[in-house]
N, C-alpha and C positions, 0 to 999 in steps of 0.2 A: 600377664600381671593382673592382679586384682587388688582392690582396696578393702581394708577392714578398719572399723572404727572402735575396736575394743578399748583402745587407750582412752578415747573420749568417754565411754561409759564408765570406765574406772575413775577417770578424773571427776566426773559428775558425782560419783559415789563418795569420793574423798571430800568433795566440797559440799556434800549433803544437799545436792540439787537434783531436782527431778528433770526429766527430759523436757517436759512442757515448760518448765521455768526457763531452761536454757533457750528453748525456741523463742519465747517471748523476749528475753533479754537480748538475744542476737538479732531478732527481727527476721527470722526465717519462717517459711511456711510449713504447715503440717506435712505437705508433700515431701519437702526436703528431709524432714525428720524421718518420715516413713522410708524414704530411699536409703537413708543412712542405716536404719534398722535392718534393711535387707543387704547391707554392704554394697550398695550401688554407688556409682560415681555421682558427685554433685559438682556444681560450678565452683571455680576458685573464689568468686565473689561471696558465695555462701560460706566457704571455708574461712575466708578473711573475717566475715561477720562473727563467726563463732569464736575465732581466735581473739578478736578484739573484745568480745563480751566476757571471755573467760581469762583474759590476760595471759595467753599462752601462745605457743608456736604450733605450726602444723605437725611437727614431730611429736607433740604432746597429745594429738587427737586422732591421728590416722597413721597407717603404715601400708606399704605396698608389699604384697606377697605373691608367690607363684600361684597362678590360678588353680593348679592341680591340688594345692594344699587346701584351698577354700572349699572346693568341691568334695574332697574326702572328709572334711570336718562336718559338712552338711548331712552326710549319709549316716 
Protein backbone atom coordinates (compact mmCIF):
# COMPACT_ATOMS: atom_id res chain seq x y z
CA UNK A 1 0.00 0.00 0.00
CA UNK A 2 1.04 3.56 -0.64
CA UNK A 3 -0.40 6.94 0.22
CA UNK A 4 -1.21 9.72 -2.23
CA UNK A 5 -2.28 13.28 -1.44
CA UNK A 6 -3.91 14.21 -4.76
CA UNK A 7 -7.18 14.93 -2.96
CA UNK A 8 -5.42 17.49 -0.76
CA UNK A 9 -3.92 19.32 -3.73
CA UNK A 10 -7.35 19.43 -5.41
CA UNK A 11 -8.96 20.69 -2.19
CA UNK A 12 -6.37 23.46 -1.90
CA UNK A 13 -7.03 24.43 -5.50
CA UNK A 14 -10.78 24.58 -4.82
CA UNK A 15 -10.14 26.77 -1.77
CA UNK A 16 -7.78 28.94 -3.81
CA UNK A 17 -5.05 28.27 -1.23
CA UNK A 18 -1.36 27.74 -1.87
CA UNK A 19 0.56 24.91 -0.26
CA UNK A 20 2.65 27.34 1.79
CA UNK A 21 -0.53 28.96 3.13
CA UNK A 22 -1.84 25.58 4.21
CA UNK A 23 1.51 24.81 5.82
CA UNK A 24 1.39 27.96 7.93
CA UNK A 25 -2.30 27.60 8.81
CA UNK A 26 -1.85 23.97 9.88
CA UNK A 27 1.43 24.63 11.68
CA UNK A 28 3.36 21.92 9.89
CA UNK A 29 6.98 22.08 8.79
CA UNK A 30 8.30 22.50 5.29
CA UNK A 31 9.72 19.00 5.59
CA UNK A 32 6.23 17.58 6.08
CA UNK A 33 4.99 19.50 3.05
CA UNK A 34 7.90 18.16 0.98
CA UNK A 35 7.21 14.58 2.11
CA UNK A 36 3.59 14.97 1.04
CA UNK A 37 4.71 16.31 -2.33
CA UNK A 38 6.61 13.04 -2.79
CA UNK A 39 3.60 10.97 -1.58
CA UNK A 40 5.48 9.76 1.48
CA UNK A 41 3.93 8.89 4.82
CA UNK A 42 3.54 11.60 7.46
CA UNK A 43 2.49 11.36 11.09
CA UNK A 44 -1.13 11.18 12.16
CA UNK A 45 -0.47 14.32 14.20
CA UNK A 46 0.35 16.19 10.98
CA UNK A 47 -2.71 14.75 9.24
CA UNK A 48 -4.84 15.92 12.17
CA UNK A 49 -3.38 19.45 12.01
CA UNK A 50 -4.12 19.68 8.29
CA UNK A 51 -7.68 18.40 8.70
CA UNK A 52 -8.35 20.85 11.54
CA UNK A 53 -6.94 23.76 9.56
CA UNK A 54 -8.98 22.92 6.45
CA UNK A 55 -12.11 21.75 8.32
CA UNK A 56 -12.13 18.40 6.55
CA UNK A 57 -11.60 14.70 7.20
CA UNK A 58 -8.77 12.37 6.28
CA UNK A 59 -10.83 11.02 3.38
CA UNK A 60 -10.79 14.52 1.91
CA UNK A 61 -6.99 14.80 1.78
CA UNK A 62 -5.43 11.38 1.25
CA UNK A 63 -6.03 7.92 -0.03
CA UNK A 64 -4.25 4.60 0.09
CA UNK A 65 -3.56 2.81 -3.17
CA UNK A 66 -1.77 -0.30 -4.31
CA UNK A 67 1.97 0.47 -4.34
CA UNK A 68 2.30 -0.90 -7.88
CA UNK A 69 -0.09 1.79 -9.14
CA UNK A 70 2.02 4.61 -7.69
CA UNK A 71 5.22 3.23 -9.20
CA UNK A 72 3.67 2.89 -12.66
CA UNK A 73 2.31 6.46 -12.51
CA UNK A 74 5.81 7.81 -11.72
CA UNK A 75 7.32 6.25 -14.85
